[in-house]
C-alpha positions as CSV (number, residue, x, y, z in Angstrom):
1,X,0.0,0.0,0.0
2,X,2.8,2.4,0.9
3,X,4.6,1.8,-2.4
4,X,1.4,2.4,-4.3
5,X,0.9,5.7,-2.6
6,X,4.5,6.7,-3.2
7,X,4.2,5.6,-6.8
8,X,1.1,7.7,-7.3
9,X,2.7,10.8,-5.9
10,X,5.8,10.3,-8.1
11,X,3.5,10.2,-11.1
12,X,2.0,13.6,-10.5
13,X,5.3,15.4,-10.9
14,X,5.3,16.6,-7.3
15,X,2.5,19.0,-8.0
16,X,0.0,17.5,-5.6
17,X,0.1,16.8,-1.8
18,X,1.0,13.3,-0.8
19,X,-1.6,11.0,0.7
20,X,0.4,11.2,3.9
21,X,0.3,15.0,3.9
22,X,-3.5,15.0,3.3
23,X,-4.1,12.4,6.0
24,X,-2.0,14.4,8.5
25,X,-3.9,17.6,7.7
26,X,-7.2,15.7,8.4
27,X,-5.7,14.4,11.6
28,X,-4.8,17.9,12.7
29,X,-8.4,19.0,11.9
30,X,-9.8,16.2,14.1
31,X,-7.4,17.2,16.9
32,X,-8.4,20.9,16.7
33,X,-12.1,19.9,17.0
34,X,-11.3,17.7,19.9
35,X,-9.6,20.6,21.7
36,X,-12.8,22.7,21.3
37,X,-14.7,20.1,23.4
38,X,-11.9,19.4,25.8
39,X,-11.8,23.2,26.6
40,X,-15.3,22.8,28.0
41,X,-14.4,19.8,30.1
42,X,-11.3,21.6,31.4
43,X,-13.2,24.8,32.3
44,X,-12.5,25.5,36.0
45,X,-16.1,26.5,36.6
46,X,-19.0,24.0,36.5
47,X,-20.7,23.8,33.1
48,X,-24.4,22.9,32.9
49,X,-25.9,21.7,29.6
50,X,-29.6,22.4,28.9
51,X,-30.9,20.2,26.1
52,X,-34.2,20.3,24.3
53,X,-35.4,18.5,21.1
54,X,-32.8,16.3,19.3
55,X,-29.2,16.1,20.5
56,X,-27.1,14.3,17.9
57,X,-23.5,13.9,16.9
58,X,-21.6,17.0,17.9
59,X,-24.3,17.8,20.4
60,X,-23.5,14.6,22.3
61,X,-19.8,15.5,22.1
62,X,-20.6,18.8,23.7
63,X,-22.9,17.6,26.5
64,X,-20.6,14.7,27.6
65,X,-17.9,17.4,28.2
66,X,-20.2,19.2,30.6
67,X,-20.5,18.6,34.3
68,X,-24.2,18.5,34.6
69,X,-26.9,17.8,32.0
70,X,-30.6,18.8,32.1
71,X,-33.2,18.2,29.4
72,X,-36.8,18.8,28.4
73,X,-39.3,16.0,28.0
74,X,-39.1,16.3,24.2
75,X,-35.3,15.7,24.2
76,X,-33.7,12.7,22.5
77,X,-30.1,11.7,22.1
78,X,-28.1,9.8,19.4
79,X,-24.5,9.0,18.7
80,X,-25.6,9.4,15.1
81,X,-22.2,9.2,13.4
82,X,-22.5,5.4,13.3
83,X,-25.6,5.8,11.1
84,X,-23.6,7.6,8.5
85,X,-20.6,5.2,8.6
86,X,-18.3,7.3,10.8
87,X,-16.7,6.6,14.1
88,X,-17.5,9.5,16.5
89,X,-14.1,11.1,17.0
90,X,-14.2,14.3,19.0
91,X,-15.0,13.1,22.5
92,X,-18.3,11.2,22.9
93,X,-16.8,7.7,22.8
94,X,-14.1,8.7,25.4
95,X,-16.5,10.4,27.8
96,X,-19.8,8.7,27.7
97,X,-19.0,5.3,29.3
98,X,-18.3,6.7,32.8
99,X,-21.5,8.7,32.5
100,X,-24.0,6.0,31.4
101,X,-22.1,2.7,31.9
102,X,-20.4,0.3,29.5
103,X,-23.5,-1.5,28.2
104,X,-25.5,1.7,27.5
105,X,-22.6,3.4,25.9
106,X,-22.0,0.5,23.5
107,X,-25.7,0.3,22.7
108,X,-25.9,4.0,21.8
109,X,-22.6,4.0,19.9
110,X,-23.1,0.8,18.0
111,X,-26.8,1.3,17.0
112,X,-26.9,5.1,16.6
113,X,-30.5,4.9,17.8
114,X,-32.2,7.8,19.6
115,X,-32.9,7.4,23.3
116,X,-35.7,9.3,25.0
117,X,-35.4,11.8,27.8
118,X,-36.8,9.3,30.3
119,X,-34.2,6.7,29.3
120,X,-31.5,9.3,29.4
121,X,-32.5,10.1,33.0
122,X,-32.6,6.4,33.9
123,X,-29.1,5.7,32.7
124,X,-27.6,8.9,34.1
125,X,-27.0,10.8,30.9
126,X,-29.1,13.6,32.3
127,X,-29.7,14.7,35.9
128,X,-33.2,16.1,35.5
129,X,-36.0,16.1,32.9
130,X,-38.2,19.2,32.8
131,X,-41.7,19.5,31.2
132,X,-40.7,21.9,28.4
133,X,-38.0,24.3,27.1
134,X,-39.1,27.2,29.4
135,X,-39.1,25.0,32.5
136,X,-35.7,23.5,31.4
137,X,-34.1,26.9,31.2
138,X,-35.6,28.0,34.5
139,X,-34.3,24.8,36.1
140,X,-30.8,25.3,34.6
141,X,-30.7,28.8,35.9
142,X,-31.9,27.8,39.3
143,X,-29.2,25.1,39.6
144,X,-26.6,27.6,38.4
145,X,-27.7,30.0,41.1
146,X,-27.6,27.3,43.8
147,X,-24.0,26.4,42.8
148,X,-23.0,30.1,42.6
149,X,-24.2,30.7,46.1
150,X,-21.4,28.4,47.4
151,X,-17.8,29.5,47.8
152,X,-16.3,29.8,44.3
153,X,-13.0,28.4,45.5
154,X,-14.7,25.4,47.1
155,X,-16.8,24.7,43.9
156,X,-13.7,24.9,41.7
157,X,-11.8,22.7,44.1
158,X,-14.6,20.1,44.1
159,X,-14.4,20.1,40.3
160,X,-10.6,19.8,40.3
161,X,-10.7,16.9,42.8
162,X,-13.5,15.1,41.0
163,X,-11.7,15.4,37.6
164,X,-8.5,14.1,39.1
165,X,-10.2,11.2,40.9
166,X,-11.9,10.2,37.6
167,X,-8.5,9.4,36.1
168,X,-6.7,8.0,39.2
169,X,-7.1,5.4,41.9
170,X,-8.9,6.0,45.1
171,X,-5.6,6.2,47.0
172,X,-4.2,8.8,44.6
173,X,-7.5,10.8,44.8
174,X,-7.3,10.8,48.6
175,X,-3.7,12.1,48.4
176,X,-4.7,14.8,45.9
177,X,-7.6,16.1,48.0
178,X,-5.4,16.1,51.1
179,X,-2.8,18.2,49.3
180,X,-5.5,20.4,47.9
181,X,-7.1,21.2,51.3
182,X,-3.9,21.6,53.1
183,X,-3.0,24.2,50.5
184,X,-6.3,26.0,50.0
185,X,-8.6,25.5,53.1
186,X,-7.5,28.6,54.9
187,X,-9.7,31.1,53.0
188,X,-11.8,34.0,54.0
189,X,-14.8,32.1,52.7
190,X,-14.3,29.4,55.3
191,X,-14.3,32.1,58.0
192,X,-17.4,33.6,56.5
193,X,-19.1,30.2,56.5
194,X,-18.4,29.8,60.2
195,X,-19.5,33.3,61.0
196,X,-22.7,32.8,59.1
197,X,-23.5,29.6,60.9
198,X,-23.0,31.2,64.3
199,X,-25.0,34.2,63.3
200,X,-27.8,32.1,61.7
201,X,-27.6,33.9,58.4
202,X,-26.9,33.0,54.8
203,X,-23.2,33.3,54.0
204,X,-21.9,35.8,51.5
205,X,-18.9,34.3,49.8
206,X,-16.4,36.4,47.8
207,X,-14.0,33.7,46.5
208,X,-11.0,34.8,48.5
């Protein structure tokens, strides 16, 4: 095969790009697209996905990179690339198994079929199902407000520790969180939390 490619390139007088060069350019395109979704996963702040109607292909790549997923009752989900003879390549196949489990991930990826909102809730793909789009957006904003009411440093620390623990053993995760808290637990937000508890009032965190 390699000799055939080289022979074909030699025959064009050097005026065209080699198969290897074209393949590498396509590889770089895939990697650049992967980076777009990885940027979402690596965001230090929590990312909530609110999904309504059909979520297919790149949509599933996007939501599996998010921390929390909510949807409306009319939502459905498909790893549709399989239906068009493509292997999903920008994040879904790498991220979905820890979310929904091995069997469900393989079913979705190998069939390309749509799953309903109720089934997505049952398998853990989404956290909540709301009646319609308006209720969905209200629910997403309410959850974001609830998260934002906590200490920003604590929330970002939780995300960092969870992300690390996803990729490491329990022992390594315990070591990481011990190092994290020994480095960052002495914040003004902790003092504010104690004061608010004693004074029986809601805390006002500033992230410092």
